C-alpha positions in Angstrom: 0.0 0.1 0.1 2.9 2.4 0.8 4.4 2.0 -2.6 1.1 3.0 -4.2 0.7 6.0 -2.1 4.4 7.0 -2.8 3.9 6.5 -6.5 0.8 8.7 -6.6 2.7 11.4 -4.5 5.4 11.4 -7.1 3.0 11.7 -10.1 1.2 14.5 -8.3 4.4 16.3 -7.5 5.7 15.8 -10.9 2.6 17.3 -12.7 2.2 20.2 -10.3 4.9 22.4 -12.0 3.4 21.7 -15.4 0.1 23.0 -14.2 1.7 26.2 -12.7 3.3 26.9 -16.1 0.0 27.1 -17.9 -1.2 30.2 -16.1 -3.5 32.5 -18.3 -3.7 36.1 -17.4 -7.2 37.4 -18.3 -7.8 41.2 -18.4 -11.0 42.1 -16.7 -13.6 44.5 -17.8 -13.1 48.2 -16.8 -16.1 50.5 -16.3 -15.5 54.2 -15.9 -18.3 55.8 -13.9 -21.4 56.1 -16.1 -19.7 56.0 -19.4 -20.9 52.5 -20.1 -24.6 53.7 -19.8 -26.4 54.9 -22.9 -27.0 58.7 -23.2 -30.7 59.2 -22.8 -32.6 62.3 -21.9 -36.0 62.1 -20.2 -38.3 65.0 -20.6 -41.0 65.1 -17.9 -43.8 67.7 -18.1 -44.2 69.6 -14.8 -47.8 70.6 -15.6 -50.7 68.6 -16.9 -51.8 69.2 -20.5 -55.0 71.2 -20.8 -56.5 70.1 -24.1 -60.0 70.8 -22.8 -59.5 74.6 -22.9 -58.7 74.5 -26.7 -61.8 74.8 -28.7 -61.3 73.4 -32.1 -63.8 74.2 -34.8 -64.3 72.2 -37.9 -63.2 74.1 -41.1 -66.6 73.8 -42.5 -68.3 75.9 -39.8 -65.7 78.7 -40.5 -66.7 78.8 -44.2 -70.3 78.7 -43.3 -70.0 81.6 -40.9 -68.0 83.7 -43.5 -70.8 83.1 -46.0 -73.7 84.0 -43.7 -75.5 87.4 -44.2 -74.4 90.0 -41.6 -76.9 92.0 -39.3 -76.3 95.7 -40.0 -76.5 96.8 -36.3 -74.2 94.1 -35.1 -71.6 94.7 -37.7 -71.6 98.5 -36.7 -71.0 97.6 -33.1 -68.1 95.4 -34.0 -66.6 98.2 -36.1 -67.0 100.6 -33.3 -65.5 98.2 -30.8 -62.5 97.6 -33.1 -61.9 101.3 -33.5 -61.9 101.9 -29.8 -59.4 99.0 -29.3 -57.1 100.5 -32.0 -57.1 104.0 -30.3 -56.1 102.4 -26.9 -53.2 100.4 -28.4 
């Protein structure tokens, strides 16, 4: 039994230097701060959108209003109001 143990120790001690000579040096990954992250900009609104305050009229209504007959008294009042506003500006 002793010669078998002695033989196995000799074989192991003989192959140990061969294993030590096969060292492989691997270079690890290097991360510098946040340079590895993608450049992304997040734009976050600070107020809610108010779409309900915008009144959108269909184009057809604008053409119909332009072609309607004009009341004489209402038109005169609009002209007077426009002239007053132009004087104040």
